[in-house]
C-alpha positions as CSV (number, residue, x, y, z in Angstrom):
1,X,199.5,-2.9,-86.8
2,X,200.4,-2.2,-82.6
3,X,197.9,0.1,-81.0
4,X,196.3,1.0,-78.1
5,X,191.9,-0.4,-78.3
6,X,188.7,0.4,-75.6
7,X,188.7,-3.2,-74.6
8,X,185.5,-2.1,-74.5
9,X,185.6,-2.3,-78.1
10,X,187.5,-6.5,-78.6
11,X,184.9,-9.1,-79.9
12,X,184.6,-12.1,-78.4
13,X,183.6,-14.7,-80.3
14,X,184.2,-18.1,-79.2
15,X,184.3,-19.7,-83.5
16,X,187.3,-18.8,-83.3
17,X,188.6,-19.4,-79.4
18,X,190.8,-22.8,-80.0
19,X,189.4,-24.3,-76.8
20,X,186.5,-25.7,-75.4
21,X,186.8,-23.5,-71.8
22,X,188.4,-20.4,-70.2
23,X,190.9,-20.9,-67.4
24,X,190.2,-19.1,-64.0
25,X,193.1,-20.5,-62.8
26,X,194.8,-18.6,-65.8
27,X,193.3,-15.4,-66.0
28,X,194.0,-15.4,-62.5
29,X,197.9,-16.4,-62.9
30,X,197.7,-13.2,-65.8
31,X,196.0,-11.5,-63.3
32,X,198.2,-11.3,-60.9
33,X,201.9,-11.2,-63.3
34,X,200.1,-8.1,-64.0
35,X,200.1,-7.0,-60.6
36,X,203.6,-7.2,-60.3
37,X,203.7,-5.6,-63.3
38,X,204.5,-8.0,-66.1
39,X,204.6,-7.4,-69.5
40,X,202.1,-8.7,-71.9
41,X,202.0,-9.9,-75.2
42,X,199.5,-7.9,-77.4
43,X,196.1,-9.2,-77.8
44,X,195.8,-9.7,-81.3
45,X,192.5,-8.4,-83.1
46,X,190.6,-8.8,-86.1
47,X,191.0,-5.8,-87.9
48,X,187.6,-5.4,-89.7
49,X,185.5,-7.2,-87.0
50,X,187.6,-6.4,-83.7
51,X,186.8,-10.3,-83.4
52,X,190.0,-10.8,-80.3
53,X,192.8,-14.5,-82.0
54,X,194.8,-14.9,-79.8
55,X,194.2,-13.0,-76.2
56,X,190.8,-14.0,-73.9
57,X,192.3,-15.1,-71.3
58,X,194.4,-11.8,-71.3
59,X,190.9,-9.8,-71.6
60,X,189.3,-11.2,-69.1
61,X,192.1,-10.1,-66.6
62,X,192.2,-7.0,-68.4
63,X,188.4,-6.4,-67.7
64,X,188.5,-8.1,-63.5
65,X,191.4,-5.2,-63.1
66,X,189.0,-2.9,-65.3
67,X,191.4,-1.7,-68.3
68,X,189.8,0.9,-70.1
69,X,192.4,0.3,-73.2
70,X,195.2,-1.9,-73.9
71,X,197.6,-2.8,-76.5
72,X,196.2,-4.6,-78.9
73,X,198.3,-6.7,-82.7
74,X,195.3,-5.1,-84.8
75,X,195.4,-7.2,-88.2
76,X,193.7,-8.0,-91.6
77,X,192.6,-11.0,-92.2
78,X,191.0,-11.6,-95.4
79,X,189.7,-14.7,-94.7
80,X,188.6,-16.2,-91.7
81,X,190.7,-19.2,-92.0
82,X,193.3,-16.9,-91.9
83,X,192.3,-16.5,-88.3
84,X,191.4,-20.1,-87.4
85,X,195.0,-20.7,-87.9
86,X,196.2,-17.6,-86.2
87,X,193.9,-18.7,-83.1
88,X,195.2,-22.2,-83.6
89,X,199.3,-21.5,-83.9
90,X,200.3,-19.0,-81.3
91,X,197.5,-21.0,-78.7
92,X,199.5,-24.0,-79.7
93,X,203.7,-22.8,-79.7
94,X,203.1,-19.8,-76.8
95,X,200.2,-21.0,-74.6
96,X,199.2,-23.5,-72.2
97,X,198.8,-27.8,-74.4
98,X,195.5,-28.7,-76.2
99,X,193.6,-30.5,-74.3
100,X,192.8,-33.8,-76.2
101,X,189.0,-32.0,-75.5
102,X,189.9,-28.4,-77.8
103,X,191.8,-30.4,-80.3
104,X,188.4,-32.1,-81.3
105,X,186.9,-28.9,-81.3
106,X,189.7,-27.1,-83.9
107,X,189.3,-30.4,-85.7
108,X,185.4,-29.8,-86.2
109,X,186.0,-26.5,-86.6
110,X,188.8,-26.9,-89.3
111,X,186.2,-29.3,-91.5
112,X,183.2,-26.1,-91.4
113,X,185.7,-23.6,-92.9
114,X,186.6,-26.6,-95.5
115,X,190.0,-27.3,-94.4
116,X,191.7,-30.3,-94.8
117,X,192.6,-32.8,-91.3
118,X,196.6,-32.4,-93.3
119,X,196.2,-28.9,-92.5
120,X,194.9,-29.7,-88.8
121,X,197.9,-32.0,-88.7
122,X,200.4,-29.5,-89.6
123,X,198.9,-26.3,-87.7
124,X,199.1,-28.9,-84.5
125,X,202.6,-30.9,-84.1
126,X,200.7,-33.9,-84.3
127,X,200.4,-36.6,-86.6
128,X,197.8,-37.0,-89.6
129,X,196.6,-40.4,-87.9
130,X,196.1,-39.1,-84.2
131,X,193.5,-35.9,-86.4
132,X,191.9,-39.3,-87.8
133,X,191.4,-41.2,-84.8
134,X,190.1,-37.0,-83.0
135,X,187.3,-36.7,-85.8
136,X,185.8,-40.5,-84.5
137,X,185.7,-39.1,-81.0
138,X,181.8,-36.8,-81.9
139,X,178.2,-37.8,-80.7
140,X,175.2,-36.9,-82.4
141,X,172.6,-34.3,-81.1
142,X,169.9,-32.9,-83.1
143,X,170.9,-31.5,-86.3
144,X,174.5,-30.7,-83.6
145,X,177.9,-32.8,-84.0
146,X,179.2,-32.8,-80.7
147,X,183.3,-33.6,-79.6
148,X,183.4,-35.5,-76.9
149,X,184.6,-35.0,-74.0
150,X,187.8,-37.7,-72.0
151,X,185.5,-40.1,-70.1
152,X,182.2,-39.8,-72.5
153,X,184.0,-41.3,-75.3
154,X,182.3,-44.6,-75.5
155,X,179.2,-42.9,-77.2
156,X,181.5,-41.3,-80.3
157,X,179.0,-42.2,-83.7
158,X,175.8,-42.2,-81.0
159,X,172.8,-39.9,-80.7
160,X,172.8,-38.4,-77.2
161,X,170.2,-36.2,-75.7
162,X,170.3,-32.7,-75.1
163,X,170.9,-32.9,-71.5
164,X,173.6,-35.3,-72.0
165,X,175.1,-33.2,-74.1
166,X,174.4,-30.1,-71.3
167,X,176.4,-32.6,-69.4
168,X,178.9,-33.4,-72.1
169,X,180.3,-29.5,-71.6
170,X,180.2,-29.5,-67.6
171,X,182.4,-32.5,-67.8
172,X,185.7,-32.4,-66.3
173,X,187.3,-34.6,-69.1
174,X,188.1,-37.6,-66.6
175,X,186.3,-41.3,-66.7
176,X,184.1,-41.2,-64.3
177,X,185.0,-43.7,-62.6
178,X,188.4,-42.0,-61.7
179,X,186.0,-39.7,-60.0
180,X,184.2,-42.2,-57.9
181,X,187.5,-43.8,-56.7
182,X,188.8,-40.4,-55.9
183,X,185.3,-40.0,-53.3
184,X,186.0,-43.5,-52.1
185,X,189.5,-42.7,-51.2
186,X,188.1,-39.5,-49.5
187,X,185.1,-41.2,-47.3
188,X,187.7,-43.7,-46.5
189,X,190.1,-42.2,-45.3
190,X,187.9,-40.1,-42.7
191,X,189.0,-36.4,-44.1
192,X,186.0,-33.9,-42.6
193,X,183.1,-33.8,-44.4
194,X,181.1,-30.1,-45.6
195,X,177.6,-29.4,-45.7
196,X,177.7,-28.8,-49.5
197,X,179.7,-32.2,-49.6
198,X,176.8,-33.9,-47.6
199,X,174.0,-32.9,-49.6
200,X,176.1,-33.6,-52.6
201,X,176.5,-36.5,-52.1
202,X,173.4,-37.0,-50.6
203,X,171.9,-36.4,-54.0
204,X,174.4,-39.2,-56.0
205,X,172.7,-41.8,-53.5
206,X,169.0,-40.5,-54.6
207,X,170.4,-40.8,-58.9
208,X,171.9,-43.7,-58.2
209,X,169.0,-45.5,-55.8
210,X,167.4,-44.5,-58.6
211,X,168.7,-45.4,-61.3
212,X,170.4,-48.4,-60.4
213,X,168.3,-51.3,-61.7
214,X,167.7,-49.6,-64.8
215,X,171.3,-49.0,-65.6
216,X,173.4,-51.1,-68.0
217,X,176.0,-52.3,-67.2
218,X,178.7,-52.9,-69.8
219,X,183.0,-54.0,-69.5
């Protein structure tokens, strides 16, 4: 059912958000589209709880523009599994492509809801073998299962510290050597170094000098 709802009434439940993070860039692009007069699809909402099933980025764009009401497609969901399925399918069909980390998160959430890996493969449009592979790329922090981001999958199957868990959340998703190579290219090309970058480089140098003799180097 389509209806106008108060923006403040909508609930953000990240258990049903099939991505690991909201993209500030995508929110900005949607905001610009709204300002340009583009008509966007209504936000999909669970009728009972008013949790957003599809439309997180639209929600944040409307909020930044200080909208009071938005159009919503209010749908009755009998089971939470159906909410997750719609969230994944709609993002998969019409949203930005899922990152590998997003897929790992979806697999984990599906397991928590008792959904099969065959279901995950079908809804994501990937092979069952790929789902099985992604499902192994996780670590453990206390009693928590942690889907690992690309570049950190060498920790798969291991127990990680709380500090490492938080680092995984912030990680950009690329192998650390890539970032080091980018820094070398930048500095070697004699591009200007800002005060912020200089401070970060000093911090990096200090950390490496402290750890270089205790770090175990692998092939």
